[in-house]
Structure formats: C-alpha cells, structure tokens
C-alpha positions as CSV (number, residue, x, y, z in Angstrom):
1,X,-39.8,58.3,36.3
2,X,-36.2,59.3,34.2
3,X,-37.2,62.8,34.4
4,X,-34.5,64.7,31.8
5,X,-31.4,62.3,32.6
6,X,-29.3,63.3,29.8
7,X,-27.3,60.2,29.7
8,X,-30.1,58.1,29.5
9,X,-31.6,60.3,26.6
10,X,-28.6,60.5,25.0
11,X,-28.2,56.6,25.0
12,X,-31.7,56.3,23.4
13,X,-31.0,58.5,20.5
14,X,-27.8,56.9,19.7
15,X,-29.2,53.5,19.6
16,X,-32.4,54.5,17.9
17,X,-29.7,56.2,15.1
18,X,-27.7,53.1,15.2
19,X,-30.7,50.8,14.5
20,X,-31.8,53.2,11.4
21,X,-28.1,53.0,10.1
22,X,-28.3,49.4,10.3
23,X,-31.9,49.0,8.3
24,X,-30.5,51.6,5.6
25,X,-27.3,49.5,5.4
26,X,-29.6,46.5,5.1
27,X,-31.5,48.2,2.1
28,X,-29.0,49.5,0.5
29,X,-27.3,46.1,0.4
30,X,-30.9,44.5,-0.9
31,X,-30.7,46.8,-3.7
32,X,-27.8,46.0,-4.7
33,X,-27.7,42.4,-5.5
34,X,-28.9,41.9,-8.8
35,X,-32.3,40.0,-9.3
36,X,-31.7,37.4,-11.7
37,X,-32.4,34.0,-12.7
38,X,-29.1,32.9,-10.6
39,X,-28.9,31.1,-7.0
40,X,-26.4,32.4,-4.5
41,X,-23.9,29.5,-6.2
42,X,-24.1,31.5,-9.6
43,X,-25.6,28.6,-11.4
44,X,-28.5,29.5,-13.8
45,X,-31.8,27.9,-13.0
46,X,-33.7,26.1,-15.9
47,X,-36.8,28.0,-17.0
48,X,-39.7,26.3,-15.2
49,X,-42.9,25.8,-17.5
50,X,-46.4,25.7,-16.1
51,X,-46.8,22.0,-16.9
52,X,-43.6,21.2,-14.8
53,X,-45.7,21.4,-11.6
54,X,-47.8,18.5,-12.1
55,X,-45.1,16.2,-12.4
C-alpha cells in the first residue's frame, strides 16, 4: 500500500523512537523516587498492625 515511501517510514521511525525515549524517561523517574513510608505530602504514615484491619 505505502511501498517504500521514505517520508512515511521516517515518520514511523521517529514516532517509535520518541515513544521509546518517553518510556525510558518514565522508568528512570519511577526508579528515582524513594520507596519509603511517606505519602506524596511528605508525612510519615503510622505503622499498621494486622489487628488494625478488623476495626
């Protein structure tokens, strides 16, 4: 259908490369955020015990 349309193939390549860069950036950002007991507001959450679920 498209044959070897150079402009089309180049636009597909650039779009795919941009998506890969965006995915890599999102993964780097996710790894850079510390995984601690804090919420996004920076307050520490109280430690939950197993008995707290029954209340």
